[in-house]
Wavefront OBJ file of the C-alpha trace (Angstrom):
o trace
v 69.935 -132.640 127.989
v 72.229 -129.611 127.761
v 74.278 -128.339 124.863
v 74.849 -125.584 122.338
v 71.930 -123.509 121.078
v 73.916 -121.318 118.684
v 77.440 -120.228 117.854
v 79.357 -117.361 116.327
v 82.883 -116.550 115.252
v 85.000 -113.627 114.152
v 88.044 -113.801 111.891
v 89.970 -110.567 111.247
v 90.335 -109.927 107.539
v 94.082 -109.269 107.628
v 96.546 -112.082 106.890
v 100.311 -112.383 107.201
v 102.016 -115.061 105.132
v 104.548 -117.387 106.737
v 106.932 -116.681 103.876
v 106.854 -112.950 104.686
v 108.022 -113.576 108.260
v 110.675 -115.998 107.004
v 111.886 -113.455 104.434
v 112.406 -110.773 107.084
v 114.503 -113.100 109.264
v 116.429 -114.739 106.416
v 114.811 -118.154 106.880
v 113.892 -120.678 104.218
v 110.084 -120.354 103.867
v 109.759 -123.885 102.508
v 111.446 -125.317 105.593
v 109.165 -123.297 107.871
v 106.113 -124.473 105.947
v 107.202 -128.116 106.123
v 107.865 -127.810 109.845
v 104.702 -125.983 110.920
v 102.197 -126.667 108.112
v 100.998 -123.060 108.376
v 100.709 -120.972 105.194
v 99.383 -117.741 106.743
v 97.754 -116.418 109.888
v 94.946 -114.004 110.762
v 95.972 -110.668 112.275
v 93.679 -108.285 114.154
v 93.808 -104.587 113.329
v 95.501 -102.042 115.573
v 92.119 -101.003 117.028
v 90.988 -104.586 117.760
v 91.555 -106.656 120.870
v 90.111 -109.804 122.437
v 87.088 -107.854 123.698
v 86.100 -106.266 120.392
v 86.542 -109.585 118.607
v 84.561 -111.302 121.360
v 81.737 -108.841 120.840
v 81.616 -109.733 117.133
v 81.490 -113.487 117.709
v 78.964 -113.134 120.566
v 76.711 -110.932 118.454
v 76.689 -113.594 115.748
v 75.922 -116.309 118.313
v 72.911 -114.344 119.623
v 71.669 -113.241 116.199
v 68.216 -114.598 115.413
v 67.833 -116.279 118.803
v 64.368 -115.787 120.295
v 65.562 -115.549 123.912
v 65.205 -112.486 126.116
v 68.711 -111.414 127.102
v 67.658 -111.111 130.729
v 67.438 -114.910 130.642
v 71.223 -115.143 130.174
v 72.548 -115.683 133.688
v 76.156 -116.709 132.978
v 78.762 -114.875 130.877
v 82.286 -116.337 130.785
v 85.244 -115.060 128.758
v 88.341 -117.189 128.154
v 91.497 -115.541 126.862
v 95.270 -115.211 127.182
v 95.108 -111.570 126.112
v 92.468 -109.830 128.211
v 92.538 -106.052 127.630
v 93.024 -105.429 131.369
v 95.241 -107.208 133.879
v 92.711 -106.221 136.569
v 89.159 -105.563 135.308
v 86.925 -108.275 133.875
v 86.361 -108.605 130.160
v 83.159 -110.603 130.687
v 81.229 -107.753 132.322
v 82.204 -105.271 129.600
v 81.056 -107.747 126.958
v 77.749 -108.309 128.763
v 77.200 -104.550 128.980
v 77.832 -104.150 125.246
v 75.359 -106.954 124.514
v 72.620 -105.479 126.710
v 72.510 -108.418 129.127
v 70.701 -107.689 132.412
v 72.891 -107.164 135.490
v 71.724 -110.170 137.548
v 74.141 -112.629 135.951
v 77.269 -114.511 136.970
v 80.366 -113.324 135.117
v 84.021 -114.217 135.230
v 87.108 -114.381 133.066
v 89.053 -117.612 132.695
v 92.713 -118.308 132.013
v 94.342 -121.661 131.292
v 96.456 -120.988 128.224
v 94.638 -122.239 125.124
v 91.937 -124.212 126.973
v 90.565 -121.343 129.064
v 87.272 -121.297 127.180
v 86.692 -125.059 127.095
v 86.997 -125.060 130.887
v 84.372 -122.299 130.882
v 82.187 -124.472 128.616
v 82.234 -127.244 131.218
v 81.289 -124.719 133.917
v 78.464 -123.380 131.756
v 77.070 -126.821 130.981
v 77.244 -127.728 134.677
v 75.386 -124.612 135.795
v 72.619 -125.153 133.257
v 72.287 -128.841 134.081
v 72.123 -128.043 137.806
v 69.280 -125.577 137.297
v 71.310 -122.513 138.290
v 70.441 -120.915 134.955
v 68.751 -121.704 131.658
v 71.220 -119.989 129.322
v 74.885 -119.055 129.278
v 77.288 -117.324 126.900
v 80.884 -118.538 126.548
v 83.476 -116.648 124.512
v 87.021 -117.588 123.500
v 89.050 -114.727 122.071
v 92.715 -113.880 121.636
v 94.986 -111.384 119.977
v 98.020 -113.629 120.243
v 101.574 -112.567 119.599
v 105.057 -113.980 119.944
v 108.426 -112.379 120.400
v 109.834 -111.222 117.040
v 112.128 -113.907 115.600
v 110.657 -116.548 117.933
v 109.054 -119.718 116.568
v 105.693 -118.587 117.976
v 105.691 -115.573 115.659
v 104.855 -117.813 112.682
v 101.672 -119.179 114.233
v 100.307 -116.816 116.952
v 97.114 -115.387 115.463
v 93.863 -113.561 116.229
v 90.247 -114.691 116.334
v 87.172 -115.300 118.462
v 84.471 -117.967 118.879
v 81.324 -117.792 121.053
v 78.729 -120.353 122.105
v 75.225 -119.763 123.435
v 74.414 -122.642 125.790
v 71.054 -123.931 126.942
v 68.823 -126.997 127.223
v 66.131 -126.288 124.624
v 66.245 -126.089 120.833
v 69.837 -127.377 120.759
v 71.944 -127.663 117.629
v 74.518 -129.816 119.469
v 73.704 -132.052 122.416
v 76.478 -132.637 124.945
v 76.939 -136.388 125.282
v 79.808 -136.186 127.774
v 83.044 -134.402 128.629
v 86.294 -135.321 130.352
v 89.319 -133.359 131.584
v 92.925 -134.429 132.134
v 95.391 -132.107 133.893
v 98.891 -132.021 135.370
v 101.632 -129.596 136.391
v 103.564 -129.592 133.117
v 104.952 -126.065 132.507
v 105.656 -126.147 128.780
v 104.596 -122.539 128.105
v 104.402 -119.560 130.460
v 104.478 -115.786 130.861
v 105.059 -113.955 134.132
v 103.145 -110.822 135.125
v 104.641 -107.772 133.453
v 106.495 -109.799 130.812
v 105.189 -109.081 127.340
v 106.096 -112.216 125.428
v 105.577 -115.849 126.463
v 108.342 -118.411 126.841
v 108.111 -122.043 125.830
v 109.911 -125.299 126.432
v 110.749 -126.075 122.800
v 110.604 -129.812 122.123
v 109.292 -130.362 125.658
v 105.963 -128.941 124.455
v 105.338 -132.058 122.361
v 105.282 -135.557 123.844
v 105.067 -134.852 127.626
v 102.779 -131.851 127.207
v 100.487 -131.686 124.176
v 100.365 -135.336 123.115
v 100.118 -136.821 126.613
v 97.203 -134.629 127.689
v 95.284 -134.653 124.404
v 95.460 -138.419 124.003
v 94.626 -139.167 127.651
v 91.591 -136.854 127.779
v 90.346 -138.322 124.495
v 90.967 -141.908 125.585
v 89.092 -141.389 128.843
v 85.985 -139.849 127.255
v 85.851 -142.641 124.655
v 86.173 -145.340 127.320
v 83.476 -143.761 129.514
v 80.995 -143.795 126.635
v 82.001 -147.072 124.947
v 82.919 -145.222 121.770
v 85.554 -145.918 119.130
v 87.294 -143.615 116.616
v 85.114 -144.958 113.791
v 81.976 -143.649 115.534
v 82.812 -140.006 114.782
v 82.191 -138.023 111.627
v 84.520 -135.182 112.676
v 87.325 -134.864 115.227
v 88.976 -131.640 116.335
v 92.142 -131.202 118.388
v 93.864 -128.028 119.526
v 96.162 -126.733 116.805
v 99.471 -125.220 118.003
v 100.713 -126.023 114.489
v 99.491 -128.024 111.529
v 101.322 -131.246 112.411
v 100.450 -131.999 116.040
v 96.671 -132.523 115.678
v 97.115 -134.863 112.715
v 99.781 -136.890 114.526
v 97.596 -137.120 117.631
v 94.552 -138.223 115.621
v 96.396 -140.908 113.679
v 98.086 -142.236 116.824
v 94.648 -142.878 118.369
v 93.197 -144.672 115.370
v 91.306 -141.828 113.709
v 91.550 -141.381 109.949
v 92.937 -138.241 108.376
v 89.610 -137.542 106.658
v 87.964 -137.219 110.084
v 90.235 -134.327 111.127
v 90.947 -132.729 107.764
v 88.145 -130.161 107.789
v 89.073 -128.856 111.230
v 92.644 -127.908 110.269
v 91.965 -124.194 109.876
v 95.376 -123.397 111.360
v 96.855 -123.771 107.880
v 95.320 -120.474 106.786
v 94.395 -118.851 110.118
v 97.222 -119.699 112.499
v 96.799 -120.512 116.190
v 94.306 -118.133 117.793
v 95.098 -119.636 121.223
v 91.836 -120.034 123.223
v 89.859 -119.873 119.963
v 92.085 -122.334 118.085
v 90.376 -125.697 118.671
v 86.980 -123.993 118.772
v 87.636 -122.327 115.410
v 88.284 -125.783 113.972
v 85.113 -127.002 115.673
v 82.834 -124.377 114.095
v 84.506 -124.953 110.710
v 83.382 -128.598 110.789
v 79.777 -127.537 111.407
v 79.564 -126.339 107.800
v 79.128 -129.964 106.735
v 77.903 -131.771 109.879
v 74.593 -133.623 109.648
v 71.882 -134.765 112.064
v 73.012 -137.536 114.440
v 76.699 -137.099 113.581
v 78.989 -137.532 116.581
v 81.701 -134.881 116.871
v 84.758 -135.131 119.122
v 86.472 -131.951 120.351
v 89.641 -131.988 122.476
v 91.336 -128.795 123.581
v 94.801 -128.307 125.050
v 96.180 -125.663 127.371
v 99.784 -125.387 128.436
v 100.532 -125.846 132.092
v 98.900 -128.336 131.289
v 95.501 -129.824 130.545
v 92.954 -130.982 128.008
v 89.153 -130.996 127.907
v 87.505 -133.551 125.644
v 83.853 -133.325 124.516
v 81.489 -135.589 122.617
v 78.605 -133.800 120.873
v 75.669 -135.143 118.865
v 74.359 -132.978 116.009
v 70.607 -132.309 115.964
v 68.226 -131.323 113.172
v 68.329 -127.707 114.443
v 71.807 -127.144 113.052
v 70.391 -126.652 109.553
v 68.513 -123.509 110.586
v 71.404 -121.980 112.570
v 74.409 -123.016 110.542
v 76.909 -120.188 110.002
v 78.935 -120.220 106.787
v 82.494 -120.468 108.047
v 84.056 -121.000 104.621
v 82.430 -117.878 103.230
v 83.530 -115.716 106.165
v 87.092 -116.989 105.915
v 87.258 -115.922 102.265
v 87.225 -112.196 103.134
v 90.920 -111.395 103.619
v 93.593 -108.818 102.884
v 97.352 -109.416 103.028
v 99.766 -107.193 104.956
v 103.548 -106.989 105.140
v 105.707 -107.531 108.216
v 106.153 -103.850 109.249
v 102.387 -103.357 109.141
v 101.952 -106.494 111.224
v 104.292 -105.071 113.871
v 102.225 -101.879 113.905
v 98.935 -103.783 114.244
v 100.345 -105.748 117.174
v 101.591 -102.536 118.819
v 105.199 -103.732 118.682
v 106.343 -100.594 116.885
l 1 2 3 4 5 6 7 8 9 10 11 12 13 14 15 16 17 18 19 20 21 22 23 24 25 26 27 28 29 30 31 32 33 34 35 36 37 38 39 40 41 42 43 44 45 46 47 48 49 50 51 52 53 54 55 56 57 58 59 60 61 62 63 64 65 66 67 68 69 70 71 72 73 74 75 76 77 78 79 80 81 82 83 84 85 86 87 88 89 90 91 92 93 94 95 96 97 98 99 100 101 102 103 104 105 106 107 108 109 110 111 112 113 114 115 116 117 118 119 120 121 122 123 124 125 126 127 128 129 130 131 132 133 134 135 136 137 138 139 140 141 142 143 144 145 146 147 148 149 150 151 152 153 154 155 156 157 158 159 160 161 162 163 164 165 166 167 168 169 170 171 172 173 174 175 176 177 178 179 180 181 182 183 184 185 186 187 188 189 190 191 192 193 194 195 196 197 198 199 200 201 202 203 204 205 206 207 208 209 210 211 212 213 214 215 216 217 218 219 220 221 222 223 224 225 226 227 228 229 230 231 232 233 234 235 236 237 238 239 240 241 242 243 244 245 246 247 248 249 250 251 252 253 254 255 256 257 258 259 260 261 262 263 264 265 266 267 268 269 270 271 272 273 274 275 276 277 278 279 280 281 282 283 284 285 286 287 288 289 290 291 292 293 294 295 296 297 298 299 300 301 302 303 304 305 306 307 308 309 310 311 312 313 314 315 316 317 318 319 320 321 322 323 324 325 326 327 328 329 330 331 332 333 334 335 336 337 338 339 340
């Protein structure tokens, strides 16, 4: 059996309210809120990037773990906002963490599912015997073009998972991917802000891939929506994951706790995983948890996990960490994102 030994997360303390962005651009904040279901988003400071946030979440994941760091033989870093276009983030992170040099490292990119693809790679390497432990980090300092719809949701945050096959808090039951060439969101080299296909990002992109990946993993394991205590879907906004869940027969109470986008925004590669770790605050032994990511371009990875008794001793208090916040105005946000 392989799975997750421990986890960590980092949420910047700064928040920008949706109504503040709407005020600057002369929009009706109530209409924006109804459309996106996002009240505010997390914003990293001017001296933070995906690497520094990744270090924070990785440090939490490794805290209190009685494993020699030379045993960690795989370090993968998924992001849409790597600090360097050419120079790996994963090796810098490993150096900061004091991991020995005889490890496999690489950075992954696949829009918002870069890190869940890395999770599958990590689980596969451990199951094959290539290594006993791996560290997977999802981290983004996301931004959108000023006055673009993405500006209301693009946020900052990081989540890390320490993988192994002993002393697990979450056992991997199975996983399934579903992919196609569906370019709903893109950014060319040298272009600062991403472009998106508007309404095209919904039915043929997000909903098709999320529902198919989920359907396939349920069919493979003879599972039904009622078998799960918690379900988590990627959150580009506050409406899509709820619509996807209900369309597949899940109840709103099963997804409610994962909807951290309402107060954190969409932290891209960390988005679905941030919802995932939020649900662990209340998960219990033998609960089944469903996680389905989505990445534009397009693809979804769907996972079924079983909670073990070890979660109680390694549970991180997500709700408490999320309570530490400070609000900023729009000009300060532009400064933090290095736009001005």
